TIVO-139209 format. One line per field, with one value per residue (C-alpha): residue in one letter; x, y, z. Coordinates in pm, 1 decimal. Example, Ala and Ser with C-alpha at 12.3 -4.5 7.8 and 13.67 -1.06 7.14 Angstrom:
res	c(A,S)
X	c(1230.0,1367.0)
Y	c(-450.0,-106.0)
Z	c(780.0,714.0)
# end
This chain:
res	c(X,X,X,X,X,X,X,X,X,X,X,X,X,X,X,X,X,X,X,X,X,X,X,X,X,X,X,X,X,X,X,X,X,X,X,X,X,X,X,X,X,X,X,X,X,X,X,X,X,X,X,X,X,X,X,X,X,X,X,X,X,X,X,X,X,X,X,X,X,X,X,X,X,X,X,X,X,X,X,X,X,X,X,X,X,X,X,X,X,X,X,X,X,X,X,X,X,X,X,X,X,X,X,X,X,X,X,X,X,X,X,X,X,X,X,X,X,X,X,X,X,X,X,X,X,X,X,X,X,X,X,X,X,X,X,X,X,X,X,X,X,X,X,X,X,X,X,X,X,X,X,X,X,X,X,X,X,X,X,X,X,X,X,X,X,X,X,X,X,X,X,X,X,X,X,X,X,X,X,X,X,X,X,X,X,X,X,X,X,X,X,X,X,X,X,X,X,X,X,X,X,X,X,X,X,X,X,X,X,X,X,X,X,X,X,X,X,X,X,X,X,X,X,X,X,X,X,X,X,X,X,X,X,X,X,X,X,X,X,X,X,X,X,X,X,X,X,X,X,X,X,X,X,X,X,X,X,X,X,X,X,X,X,X,X,X,X,X,X,X,X,X,X,X,X,X,X,X,X,X,X,X,X)
X	c(-727.6,-832.2,-855.4,-1206.0,-1102.1,-1341.6,-1294.6,-1422.6,-1705.5,-1808.1,-1809.5,-2023.1,-2261.4,-2315.4,-2387.6,-2640.8,-2804.9,-2810.1,-2995.6,-3227.7,-3173.8,-3386.2,-3672.5,-3740.0,-4116.5,-4076.3,-3888.5,-4106.5,-4420.5,-4300.9,-4039.1,-4092.1,-3836.4,-3786.8,-3706.1,-3347.6,-3147.0,-2815.1,-2704.5,-2421.8,-2201.4,-2089.3,-1877.8,-2058.9,-1739.3,-1367.5,-1140.6,-948.4,-1135.4,-1116.4,-1342.5,-1482.5,-1435.0,-1594.6,-1895.5,-1938.6,-1905.3,-2211.2,-2429.0,-2266.3,-2328.0,-2699.4,-2722.6,-2440.5,-2588.2,-2518.1,-2255.7,-2060.3,-1778.1,-1536.2,-1444.7,-1200.3,-980.1,-883.8,-614.5,-721.7,-836.8,-1196.9,-1373.1,-1733.2,-1934.9,-1682.7,-1847.2,-1697.6,-1876.0,-2170.5,-2396.5,-2612.6,-2882.9,-3201.5,-3324.0,-3446.3,-3094.5,-2943.8,-3196.3,-3155.4,-2776.1,-2749.9,-2725.7,-2486.4,-2256.1,-2250.6,-2185.9,-1866.5,-1755.7,-1825.0,-1654.1,-1347.1,-1304.6,-1343.4,-1064.9,-836.2,-905.1,-832.2,-519.7,-391.0,-434.4,-216.0,44.8,52.8,89.2,413.1,557.6,933.1,965.2,1100.6,784.2,526.7,154.7,14.7,-331.0,-454.0,-697.8,-973.4,-1181.6,-1545.0,-1582.3,-1580.1,-1451.0,-1087.8,-941.2,-1132.3,-1058.9,-687.5,-679.9,-829.9,-550.6,-291.1,-477.0,-433.6,-58.4,-55.8,80.2,-84.0,2.0,-99.8,-382.0,-478.7,-340.6,-135.7,62.0,309.2,380.8,257.6,297.7,54.0,-17.3,-254.7,-5.8,262.1,40.3,-60.5,297.3,433.1,188.3,361.3,700.9,828.2,976.3,951.4,1284.4,1182.9,844.8,1024.4,1266.1,977.2,804.5,1118.9,1169.0,811.8,690.2,761.6,1103.8,959.7,757.7,888.6,847.3,686.0,620.7,418.2,586.5,457.5,778.3,1153.0,1228.2,1010.8,1173.9,1520.1,1398.3,1244.7,1581.6,1753.5,1493.8,1566.8,1239.9,1250.3,971.1,886.0,547.0,541.0,196.2,57.6,396.4,455.6,654.0,954.9,936.8,917.3,1226.8,1417.3,1296.5,1426.3,1764.0,1780.8,1687.0,1941.4,1843.4,1845.2,1472.0,1190.4,1001.3,624.5,417.3,62.0,-225.1,-382.1,-265.1,-463.8,-412.5,-339.0,-35.7,81.8,346.2,496.2,498.2,673.7,937.5,1041.8,1211.9,981.8,966.7,595.9,282.0,-23.8,-359.7,-674.1,-895.3,-818.2,-1062.7,-1257.5,-1392.7,-1447.0,-1608.5,-1760.5,-1688.3,-2015.5,-2103.0,-2442.6,-2605.0,-2842.8,-3053.5,-3018.1,-3205.3)
Y	c(-12658.7,-12352.2,-12384.0,-12300.4,-12047.3,-11852.2,-11562.8,-11773.3,-11912.9,-11554.3,-11471.4,-11779.5,-11705.8,-11350.0,-11478.3,-11726.6,-11449.6,-11226.5,-11496.7,-11571.1,-11946.4,-12018.4,-11812.4,-11987.7,-12008.8,-12189.6,-12483.3,-12486.8,-12505.5,-12777.6,-12996.6,-13215.5,-13170.5,-13548.2,-13578.6,-13683.0,-13686.7,-13627.4,-13306.4,-13311.2,-13015.0,-13025.1,-12803.0,-12669.3,-12524.6,-12598.1,-12411.8,-12425.2,-12521.1,-12302.7,-12279.3,-12633.4,-12658.1,-12317.9,-12426.6,-12751.3,-12572.9,-12367.2,-12679.7,-12792.6,-12451.4,-12486.4,-12846.5,-13029.7,-13366.7,-13302.1,-13528.9,-13314.9,-13480.8,-13311.4,-13531.2,-13280.9,-13050.8,-12687.8,-12626.0,-12905.5,-12843.5,-12942.6,-13006.1,-12953.9,-13230.8,-13299.6,-13402.6,-13185.9,-13289.9,-13475.2,-13341.3,-13599.2,-13528.5,-13331.2,-13198.7,-12879.0,-12801.5,-12865.6,-12637.0,-12357.1,-12363.0,-12407.5,-12043.5,-11932.8,-12229.9,-12170.7,-11798.7,-11876.0,-12161.3,-11991.3,-11665.4,-11824.2,-12067.8,-11779.9,-11587.4,-11891.6,-11967.4,-11612.3,-11590.0,-11912.1,-11757.4,-11462.0,-11687.3,-11901.2,-11590.9,-11483.9,-11833.5,-11831.0,-11465.6,-11335.8,-11146.2,-11270.4,-11196.6,-11029.7,-10914.6,-10585.5,-10474.9,-10439.1,-10712.7,-10750.6,-10595.0,-10869.8,-11134.4,-11027.4,-11331.4,-11565.8,-11359.9,-11352.3,-11721.1,-11795.2,-11592.4,-11817.2,-12127.0,-11989.6,-11950.5,-11577.5,-11401.2,-11167.0,-10799.1,-10629.5,-10811.2,-10482.1,-10134.6,-10261.0,-10502.5,-10249.0,-9887.4,-9795.5,-9427.8,-9340.5,-9031.2,-8869.2,-8907.2,-8749.1,-8467.4,-8358.5,-8352.1,-8182.8,-7897.7,-7864.3,-7831.5,-8190.0,-8360.2,-8735.5,-8821.1,-8632.9,-8808.0,-9141.4,-9035.5,-8939.9,-9272.9,-9464.7,-9265.5,-9309.6,-9645.9,-9973.6,-10102.4,-10443.6,-10306.1,-10252.1,-9909.6,-9900.1,-9587.3,-9521.4,-9326.3,-9210.2,-9113.4,-9170.1,-8849.3,-8964.3,-9305.5,-9158.2,-8960.0,-9278.0,-9450.3,-9159.3,-9179.1,-9549.0,-9707.0,-10085.5,-10141.1,-9901.1,-9921.7,-9803.5,-9654.4,-9672.8,-9643.8,-9743.6,-10055.9,-9847.6,-9652.2,-9977.6,-10115.2,-9796.6,-9798.2,-10152.6,-10045.5,-9740.9,-9938.7,-10207.6,-10435.9,-10169.0,-10217.3,-10444.4,-10304.2,-10347.7,-10272.5,-10154.4,-10004.5,-10111.8,-10471.7,-10727.7,-11072.6,-10901.6,-10711.1,-10891.9,-11093.9,-10780.2,-10615.4,-10917.5,-10905.6,-10552.9,-10717.3,-10601.2,-10815.9,-10790.4,-10725.2,-10623.9,-10699.0,-10554.8,-10740.4,-11071.4,-10982.4,-10671.0,-10802.1,-11169.4,-11397.2,-11674.1,-12034.5,-12202.2,-12462.8,-12602.0,-12826.9,-13110.6,-13318.5,-13681.4,-13867.9)
Z	c(17379.3,17574.2,17951.9,18072.1,18333.6,18559.8,18315.1,18024.1,18236.0,18307.2,17933.9,17865.8,18151.3,18030.0,17678.3,17819.5,18021.9,17712.8,17518.6,17813.6,17780.6,18087.2,17946.9,17616.4,17562.9,17230.1,17379.4,17691.3,17478.8,17243.2,17412.8,17716.9,17992.6,17986.7,17614.0,17547.7,17227.2,17054.6,16889.4,16637.4,16547.5,16184.1,15964.5,15658.9,15513.7,15542.1,15780.3,16106.5,16421.7,16733.1,17036.6,17047.6,17425.8,17475.3,17269.0,17460.6,17793.8,17696.3,17719.2,18042.7,18203.8,18126.7,18247.0,18424.3,18323.2,17952.9,17794.5,17547.5,17355.9,17116.8,16818.2,16666.5,16873.2,16824.1,16566.4,16332.6,15978.1,15910.3,15581.6,15482.3,15647.9,15925.4,16253.3,16526.5,16845.7,16996.7,17270.8,17446.1,17701.1,17736.1,17402.8,17566.7,17690.0,17346.7,17179.7,17432.3,17406.8,17030.5,16920.9,17195.6,17138.6,16763.1,16809.3,16998.7,16773.8,16441.0,16536.6,16693.4,16403.5,16158.3,16333.4,16340.4,15974.3,15859.1,16073.3,15919.0,15573.4,15671.0,15832.0,15518.6,15299.8,15474.4,15503.0,15454.0,15554.0,15882.7,15973.3,16223.4,16208.9,16520.6,16623.3,16774.2,17046.0,16783.5,16940.0,17043.3,17390.8,17650.4,17408.0,17377.4,17549.3,17318.8,17006.3,17081.8,17172.6,16830.4,16666.4,16832.6,16711.5,16359.9,16411.2,16483.8,16788.7,17035.2,17053.1,17378.7,17555.1,17721.0,17789.0,18083.1,17865.8,17732.9,17645.5,17297.5,17216.3,16938.0,16732.1,16981.5,17268.6,17052.2,16923.0,17273.2,17402.1,17091.4,17152.6,17488.6,17323.8,17343.4,17039.7,16986.6,17146.5,17462.9,17465.5,17459.3,17730.1,17958.9,17893.1,17981.5,18301.0,18423.6,18290.0,18473.2,18375.1,18287.9,17995.3,17643.2,17484.0,17139.2,16936.0,16622.7,16341.0,16004.6,15824.3,15826.2,16014.5,16304.2,16278.2,16331.6,16632.0,16774.0,16747.2,16918.2,17194.7,17247.7,17132.4,17153.2,16899.6,16616.6,16447.9,16086.7,16041.1,15686.0,15517.4,15156.5,15075.2,14975.5,15301.0,15496.9,15321.6,15396.3,15757.4,15809.0,15668.6,15895.0,16206.6,16122.1,16408.8,16679.3,16742.7,16633.6,16335.4,16309.3,16000.0,16059.4,15864.6,15539.0,15564.7,15364.7,15218.7,14887.1,15016.9,15331.0,15145.0,14993.5,15337.8,15489.0,15216.0,15323.4,15622.8,15903.3,16216.3,16292.4,16087.8,16289.0,16128.0,16284.0,16036.3,16207.9,16483.1,16382.1,16049.4,16114.7,15858.1,16067.3,15974.5,15873.8,16137.3,16233.4,16490.5,16395.6,16631.4,16531.7,16800.0)
# end
């Protein structure tokens, strides 16, 4: 269950403002403000549930008198036809909040469901599935929470979470005469001592320089399976090894079997297939 923090309330409130829930001429024209009923959230396809408390908070933010009850909690598998929650109260409130609530619930459940597929695919291997910062602007906390519901782990939440030296950092400094080991040395001298230093490499020569420079995590960018296997052998436990780039459900098992520690998958959050969920008014 996700804690509804002020940060999440702010995300919900912006979404409600975006949808102009208090300026709904359709509902105002057709539904009496005194009409009460029950809305039911149901799964229309099978998957892993995530974001049920976020969805129900949508209705409560519109109208504090709404009674919103989760029947299935985050992290549970749902089947087509499963009843997920009941929302009781003013029909106008239920109708105004329907789309916003479903937007959160469908996206988060889609992320959790896809993450679980990746986690299942590497079951029995050492590697762990991690996400990236390729999230919808403003929704990163919710996107990354959904990844954890699916059994994945979070990479950096934001830029301040760690030092990750990527190709553009390296290219700029190399034009100034610094090789990779010197780039790493400068990062270690200047970055907060509490942060780990990760560096992106594209070949085994760069990998060796990263080890010389003292990198704690080495990201293998778009390497072949054979290159990954060799990289793991060269590192030999001296740093964590992360595979990145071109990862899909078709190849993630083979990547895990190279012996890498982490597999980062941008598709978990940047190419989400929403879980099909709907809301029906039953009374």
